[in-house]
C-alpha positions in Angstrom: -10.3 24.1 5.9 -11.9 20.7 6.1 -13.2 19.9 9.5 -11.3 16.9 11.0 -8.1 17.7 9.0 -4.9 18.5 11.1 -2.7 20.8 9.0 1.0 21.3 9.2 2.0 24.3 11.4 2.4 27.4 9.4 6.2 27.6 9.9 6.6 24.1 8.6 4.3 24.6 5.7 6.3 27.7 4.7 9.6 25.9 5.0 8.3 23.1 2.7 7.1 25.5 0.1 10.4 27.5 0.2 12.3 24.2 -0.3 10.2 23.4 -3.4 8.6 20.3 -2.0 5.1 21.8 -2.3 4.7 23.5 -5.7 1.1 24.8 -5.4 -0.3 22.6 -8.2 -3.3 20.4 -7.8 -3.1 16.8 -8.9 -5.6 17.6 -11.7 -3.3 20.4 -12.9 -0.4 17.9 -13.2 -2.6 15.6 -15.3 -3.5 18.4 -17.6 0.2 19.3 -18.0 1.0 15.7 -19.0 -1.9 15.7 -21.5 -0.8 18.9 -23.1 2.7 17.6 -23.7 1.6 14.3 -25.3 -2.1 14.2 -26.0 -2.0 11.1 -28.3 0.3 9.0 -26.2 -1.3 5.9 -24.4 -1.9 6.9 -20.8 -3.7 3.9 -19.3 -4.2 0.2 -20.2 -6.4 -2.3 -18.5 -7.9 -5.6 -19.5 -10.3 -4.1 -22.1 -9.3 -0.5 -22.8 -6.4 1.5 -24.0 -6.9 5.3 -23.6 -4.7 8.2 -24.7 -4.0 11.2 -22.6 -6.5 13.3 -24.5 -9.1 10.6 -24.0 -8.3 10.3 -20.3 -8.7 14.0 -19.7 -11.9 14.1 -21.7 -13.4 11.3 -19.6 -12.2 12.9 -16.4 -13.8 16.3 -17.3 -17.1 14.8 -18.2 -17.3 12.7 -15.1 -16.4 15.8 -13.1 -19.3 17.7 -14.7 -21.6 14.7 -14.0 -20.6 14.7 -10.3 -21.3 18.4 -10.1 -24.7 17.8 -11.7 -25.4 15.3 -8.9 -24.6 18.1 -6.4 -21.3 16.7 -5.3 -18.7 19.4 -4.9 -15.7 20.7 -3.0 -15.1 18.9 0.3 -17.6 16.2 -0.2 -16.3 12.7 0.5 -17.0 9.9 -2.0 -16.3 6.2 -1.5 -14.3 5.1 -4.5 -14.6 1.3 -4.7 -13.4 0.4 -8.2 -10.9 -2.3 -9.1 -7.9 -1.9 -11.5 -9.8 -0.4 -14.5 -9.3 2.9 -16.4 -12.5 4.3 -14.8 -10.7 4.2 -11.4 -8.2 6.8 -12.6 -10.6 8.9 -14.6 -13.1 9.0 -11.6 -10.3 9.7 -9.1 -9.0 12.6 -11.2 -12.6 13.9 -11.8 -12.9 14.2 -8.0 -9.5 16.0 -7.8 -10.9 18.4 -10.5 -13.8 19.6 -8.4 -12.3 19.3 -4.9 -14.4 16.3 -3.9 -12.4 13.9 -1.7 -12.2 10.2 -2.7 -12.1 7.6 0.1 -10.1 4.8 -1.4 -11.7 1.5 -0.5 -10.2 -1.8 -1.5 -12.0 -4.3 -3.9 -12.1 -6.9 -1.1 -14.0 -4.6 1.3 -17.6 -5.7 2.0 -20.6 -4.3 3.9 -18.9 -3.9 7.3 -15.9 -2.1 6.0 -17.8 0.1 3.5 -20.4 1.1 6.2 -17.5 2.0 8.5 -15.9 4.1 5.8 -19.1 5.9 5.0 -19.7 6.8 8.6 -16.1 7.7 9.4 -15.9 10.0 6.4 -19.5 11.2 6.4 -19.5 10.3 2.7 -22.3 11.5 0.4 -21.7 9.0 -2.4 -20.4 5.6 -3.3 -18.8 4.6 -6.7 -18.4 0.9 -7.4 -18.5 -1.7 -10.2 -21.5 -3.8 -11.0 -19.7 -7.1 -10.5 -16.1 -8.0 -9.9 -14.6 -11.5 -9.4 -18.1 -12.9 -8.9 -19.3 -10.4 -6.3 -22.2 -8.1 -6.9 -21.3 -4.6 -5.6 -24.8 -3.3 -6.3 -26.1 -5.6 -3.6 -23.5 -4.2 -1.2 -24.5 -0.7 -2.1 -28.1 -1.4 -1.3 -27.2 -2.9 2.1 -25.0 0.1 2.9 -27.8 2.6 2.0 -30.1 0.6 4.1 -27.7 0.9 7.0 -26.9 4.6 6.3 -29.8 6.4 4.5 -27.7 9.6 4.5 -25.6 8.1 1.6 -27.2 10.1 -1.1 -25.8 8.7 -4.4 -24.7 5.4 -5.8 -22.8 5.4 -9.0 -22.1 2.1 -10.8 -19.5 1.2 -13.5 -21.4 -1.2 -15.7 -25.0 -2.3 -15.4 -26.3 0.3 -12.9 -29.9 -1.1 -12.5 -31.7 1.5 -10.3 -28.5 3.5 -9.6 -26.7 6.1 -11.6 -24.5 4.7 -14.4 -20.9 6.0 -14.5 -21.1 5.8 -18.3 -23.9 8.4 -18.1 -21.7 10.7 -16.1 -19.0 10.2 -18.6 -21.3 11.6 -21.3 -22.0 14.8 -19.4 -21.5 18.1 -21.1 -18.2 19.6 -20.1 -18.2 22.8 -18.2 -15.8 25.2 -16.5 -14.5 23.5 -13.4 -14.0 25.3 -10.0 -10.5 26.2 -8.8 -9.0 23.7 -6.3 -6.6 24.8 -3.5 -3.6 22.6 -3.6 -3.1 22.9 0.2 -6.5 21.2 0.8 -7.1 17.4 1.2 -7.0 15.6 -2.1 -7.8 12.0 -0.9 -8.3 9.8 2.1 -6.1 6.7 2.2 -6.7 3.9 4.7 -4.4 3.0 7.5 -2.7 -0.4 7.1 -3.0 -1.7 10.7 -3.6 -5.4 11.2 -6.2 -4.9 14.0 -9.3 -2.9 14.2 -11.0 -0.8 11.5 -8.9 1.3 9.3 -8.3 5.0 10.1 -8.5 7.7 7.4 -5.3 9.3 6.2 -5.7 12.8 4.7 -3.3 13.5 1.9 -3.2 17.0 0.3 -2.6 17.8 -3.3 0.8 19.4 -2.4 2.1 16.6 -0.2 0.9 13.7 -2.4 2.3 15.3 -5.5 5.7 15.5 -3.8 5.3 11.9 -2.6 4.9 10.8 -6.2 7.7 13.0 -7.5 10.2 12.0 -4.9 9.4 8.3 -5.3 9.7 8.5 -9.1 13.1 10.2 -8.9 14.5 7.6 -6.5 13.1 4.7 -8.7 14.3 6.3 -12.0 10.8 6.6 -13.3 9.9 9.4 -15.8 7.8 10.0 -18.9 9.4 7.0 -20.6 8.4 4.7 -17.8 5.7 2.0 -17.8 4.2 1.2 -14.3 2.4 -2.0 -13.7 -0.2 -1.9 -10.9 -0.2 -5.6 -10.0 -1.8 -5.1 -6.6 -5.1 -3.1 -6.2 -4.4 0.4 -7.2 -6.2 2.0 -4.1 -3.1 0.8 -2.1 -0.8 3.7 -1.5 2.2 1.9 -3.1 0.4 1.0 -6.3 -1.2 4.4 -6.5 1.3 7.1 -5.6 4.8 5.7 -4.9 5.0 6.6 -7.9 2.3 4.1 -8.8 -0.4 4.3 -11.5 -1.4 7.8 -10.6 2.2 8.9 -10.7 2.6 7.3 -14.1 0.0 9.5 -15.7 0.9 12.6 -13.8 4.5 12.2 -15.0 3.6 11.5 -18.6 4.4 7.7 -18.5 2.0 4.8 -19.0 0.0 3.0 -16.3 -0.9 -0.7 -16.9 -3.7 -2.0 -14.6 -3.7 -5.7 -14.0 -7.0 -7.3 -12.9 -5.1 -10.1 -11.2 -1.5 -10.3 -9.9 -0.9 -14.0 -10.8 2.1 -14.7 -13.0 -0.2 -16.2 -15.7 -1.8 -12.8 -16.1 1.1 -10.4 -15.5 4.1 -12.0 -17.1 2.6 -11.5 -20.6 1.6 -7.9 -19.7 5.2 -7.2 -18.6 6.6 -8.2 -21.9 3.8 -6.9 -24.1 3.6 -3.4 -22.5 7.3 -2.9 -21.8 6.8 -2.6 -18.1 9.8 -0.8 -16.4 8.5 -0.6 -12.8 6.1 -2.4 -10.4 5.5 -2.8 -6.7 5.0 -6.1 -4.9 4.5 -7.3 -1.4 7.1 -9.9 -0.4 4.7 -12.9 -0.7 3.8 -12.0 -4.3 7.5 -11.4 -5.1 8.3 -14.8 -3.9 5.4 -16.3 -5.8 6.6 -14.6 -9.0 10.2 -15.9 -8.4 8.9 -19.4 -8.0 6.7 -19.2 -11.1 9.6 -17.8 -13.2 11.4 -21.1 -13.0 8.5 -22.7 -14.9 7.3 -19.7 -16.9 10.4 -17.8 -18.3 9.8 -14.1 -18.5 12.2 -11.3 -19.5 12.4 -8.9 -16.6 15.9 -7.6 -17.4 14.4 -4.1 -17.9 12.1 -4.2 -14.9 12.6 -2.7 -11.4 10.6 -4.2 -8.6 9.9 -2.2 -5.5 9.2 -4.6 -2.6 7.5 -3.3 0.5 4.5 -3.5 2.8 6.2 -6.0 5.2 9.7 -7.1 6.0 11.6 -8.5 3.0 14.7 -10.2 4.4 18.0 -10.8 2.7 17.4 -14.4 1.8 14.0 -13.7 0.1 15.3 -10.6 -1.6 18.3 -12.4 -3.1 16.1 -15.3 -4.2 13.7 -12.9 -6.0 16.4 -10.9 -7.7 18.2 -14.0 -8.9 15.1 -15.9 -10.2 13.5 -12.9 -11.9 16.6 -11.3 -13.3 15.3 -7.9 -12.3 16.5 -4.9 -10.4 15.3 -5.0 -6.9 14.6 -2.0 -4.6 13.7 -2.5 -1.0 11.1 -0.1 0.4 9.6 0.8 3.7 6.5 3.0 3.3 3.5 4.0 5.3 0.3 5.5 4.0 0.7 8.1 6.7 3.8 9.4 4.8 7.4 8.4 5.3 9.1 6.3 2.6 12.6 4.9 2.8 14.0 3.4 -0.4 17.2 1.7 -1.5 18.9 3.4 -4.4 19.6 2.1 -7.9 23.4 2.2 -7.3 23.3 0.7 -3.8 25.4 -2.5 -3.3 23.6 -5.8 -2.8 24.2 -5.8 0.9 22.2 -2.6 1.3 19.4 -3.6 -1.1 19.1 -7.0 0.4 19.7 -6.1 4.0 18.1 -2.7 4.6 15.1 -0.6 3.8 17.2 2.2 2.4 17.2 5.9 3.2 14.4 8.5 3.3 13.4 9.9 0.0 13.3 13.5 1.2 16.2 15.5 2.8 13.6 17.0 5.3 12.3 13.6 6.5 13.0 13.7 10.2 13.5 10.3 11.8 14.0 9.4 15.5 14.6 5.9 16.9 13.4 5.9 20.5 13.1 3.7 23.5 9.9 3.2 25.6 10.5 6.6 27.3 10.9 8.4 23.9 14.6 8.8 24.5 16.6 8.5 21.3 18.8 5.4 21.1 22.3 5.1 19.7 23.0 4.3 16.1 22.6 0.6 15.6 20.2 0.1 18.6 16.6 -0.9 18.1 13.7 1.3 19.0 10.4 2.6 17.7 10.6 4.7 14.5 9.1 8.2 14.8 8.9 10.6 11.9 7.7 13.9 10.6 8.2 15.7 7.2 6.6 17.4 4.2 4.5 14.4 3.2 3.9 12.8 6.6 0.5 13.7 8.1 0.0 15.5 11.3 -3.1 13.6 12.3 -5.7 11.1 11.1 -9.0 12.5 9.7 -11.5 13.2 12.5 -9.8 11.0 15.0 -8.7 13.0 18.0 -8.3 10.0 20.3 -6.2 8.1 17.9 -4.1 11.3 17.2 -3.3 11.7 20.9 -1.8 8.2 20.9 -0.2 8.2 17.5 1.5 11.6 17.4 3.9 13.3 19.8 3.2 16.8 21.0 5.8 18.2 18.5 4.2 16.4 15.6 6.2 13.2 15.2 4.2 10.2 14.0 4.6 7.0 16.0 4.9 4.3 13.4 4.7 1.4 15.8 7.6 -0.2 13.9 10.8 -1.3 15.5 13.9 -0.1 13.6 17.5 0.7 13.8 19.7 3.0 11.8 23.0 1.9 10.3 26.2 4.0 10.4 25.6 5.0 6.7 22.1 6.2 7.3 20.0 3.3 6.1 17.0 2.1 8.0 16.6 -1.5 9.0 13.0 -2.5 10.1 13.2 -5.1 12.9 9.5 -5.8 13.4 6.4 -4.3 15.1 6.1 -3.2 18.6 3.2 -5.5 18.9 5.1 -8.3 17.1 7.4 -9.2 20.0 6.8 -12.6 21.4 7.5 -13.3 25.1 9.0 -16.8 25.0 10.6 -18.6 28.0 11.3 -15.3 29.7 12.9 -13.7 26.7 11.7 -11.3 24.0 11.7 -12.7 20.5 11.2 -10.8 17.3 8.7 -12.6 15.0 10.3 -11.1 12.0 13.8 -12.3 13.0 12.6 -15.9 13.2 10.6 -15.5 10.0 13.8 -14.5 8.2 15.5 -17.6 9.3 12.6 -19.9 8.4 12.6 -18.4 4.9 16.1 -19.7 4.3 14.8 -23.3 4.3 14.9 -24.4 0.7 11.3 -25.7 0.7 9.7 -22.6 2.4 8.1 -20.0 0.1 6.6 -17.7 2.8 6.4 -17.7 6.6 4.6 -16.0 9.5 5.4 -16.4 13.2 3.0 -15.6 16.0 2.9 -16.1 19.7 0.2 -18.3 21.3 -0.6 -17.8 25.0 0.9 -20.7 27.0 1.0 -21.2 30.8 4.5 -22.6 30.8 6.2 -20.7 28.1 4.4 -17.3 28.4 3.8 -17.6 24.7 4.8 -20.5 22.4 6.3 -19.8 19.1 4.1 -21.0 16.3 5.4 -20.9 12.7 3.0 -20.9 9.8 4.5 -21.7 6.4 3.6 -21.9 2.8 5.8 -24.5 1.0 7.0 -24.1 -2.6 4.5 -25.6 -5.0 2.3 -26.5 -2.0 -1.4 -26.5 -3.1 -3.5 -28.6 -0.7 -2.3 -27.4 2.8 -1.6 -31.0 4.0 1.2 -31.1 6.6 4.0 -33.6 6.5 6.2 -32.2 3.8 8.2 -30.3 6.4 8.5 -31.5 10.0 9.0 -29.2 13.0 12.1 -31.2 13.9 13.6 -30.6 10.4 12.8 -26.9 10.6 14.3 -26.5 14.1 17.4 -28.3 13.1 17.8 -26.0 10.1 17.4 -22.9 12.2 19.7 -24.2 14.9 22.4 -24.8 12.4 22.1 -21.1 11.4 23.2 -20.1 14.9 19.8 -19.0 16.3 19.5 -19.0 20.0 17.6 -22.0 21.5 14.9 -19.8 23.0 14.0 -18.5 19.5 13.3 -22.0 18.1 9.6 -22.7 17.2 7.4 -24.8 19.3 4.8 -25.5 16.6 4.7 -25.7 12.8 1.6 -25.3 10.7 1.6 -25.8 6.9 -1.0 -23.8 5.0 -1.8 -23.4 1.3 -2.3 -19.6 1.8 -2.3 -17.0 4.6 -5.4 -15.1 5.7 -5.0 -11.4 4.9 -6.3 -8.1 6.2 -8.3 -5.8 3.8 -5.1 -4.0 2.9 -3.3 -7.2 2.0 -1.1 -7.8 5.1 -0.8 -11.2 6.7 -3.6 -11.4 9.3 -1.7 -12.6 12.3 -4.7 -12.1 14.5 -6.5 -14.7 12.5 -3.5 -17.0 12.6 -3.3 -16.6 16.4 -7.0 -17.3 16.8 -6.9 -20.4 14.6 -4.4 -22.0 17.0 -6.5 -20.8 20.0 -9.4 -22.7 18.5 -7.2 -25.8 18.1 -7.3 -25.7 14.4 -5.0 -28.1 12.6 
């Protein structure tokens, strides 16, 4: 067993196996099964390559042999820092094939984040591109090795210079690969918190395979499906919900977009016959706005929207403008996924985050004393189940704070349960603003701001204030807004609009800031800490 991994208790593990959630197959075995059924079918498409299943498996096997030749083997952690290219999936599956554990870094990560991930995971190798979007990752690798000499290997996709070329590994002679225990850790995802450095989320072959399978079933995705990874594929949603990895494990097709902009993805959607994709709310709203000027046929596309709250107004706008099927999703890299269903009525799809994808997902909504609250009341969402971790990797202090003694994960999200079993996310525990002696949910105010016809996206934060406790500051991106100049929407106009919607006076904003874009965390969430600090510095 990998040091630092917290396993499920034996009785829970046995229950999940008996129920058929854990099937005892490694992720690599699932890829092999797909390739055996349809070797000549296109498996993955990126900006420059189209590879069949047989080609994907061949490249995977050769990279696996090359990694073994470098001395990388079972249990070794490797930072995987590739963008949306075929080599991401072939290298990922090569690591699955030999029991090495990829640590999924995001393309936007730089020296500080990568050095942290190397130290936190005790990684022995780093795999990255030569250049991507104007940034030289070889320079980053040199800096990280200077910081951490124990990082033994650097593998580069492209011009490797003094490092090992991934193309050389892909020409290695194939060999018999070692067996991999499906109950062991397959990969390390990154936590999506908005503050501090990310924690490492250990996902096993068994639990992640179920994660993929259950998400695919709910979304109606099978071997005939085409999944578009518009966001970086190392994100859990774009990887395994069912994501690009799920597409190839299930025998479908994965389409990897280098850029999520409508100019790039709208032609891909029509050319490749995309049936499913996953977007964050801000990107869904951007696509909906662009579709009014760039017509695109999305009648056969289902869009899963998640990562942050997607309120009814925004959801209806996206569904109408794009002409697609919309599914609202709540998901955490740590495990639990709730998902609206294909036959749910609009009020469920637009107004809730749906129901858990697994019958054995256990959910509690609790107050500050961990007492369960009544149906319809708001509290913190706690969960455990067959694909929800029992602890972060090598993080005992975090685990004491983040998990109950009986194994429930504390999500930090405020939620309520409807009478019919749907989850409604109401915000974050740390996203409550103390305003004029009252508690205000930032996400509630954001939902009302988004109903203004000129607002594309919104973020609400609390700014320390001697008289108000915290003042409500609303940051907005306006539709078609490019230069960030204020004046197109006034605070008075926004307050009047919200007041007319019946919002309490103490929830009305005190400040309005118009931006051309929001700062974001490495995992793509709106960086409210940066927004808060910008007002603290008196930024305009």
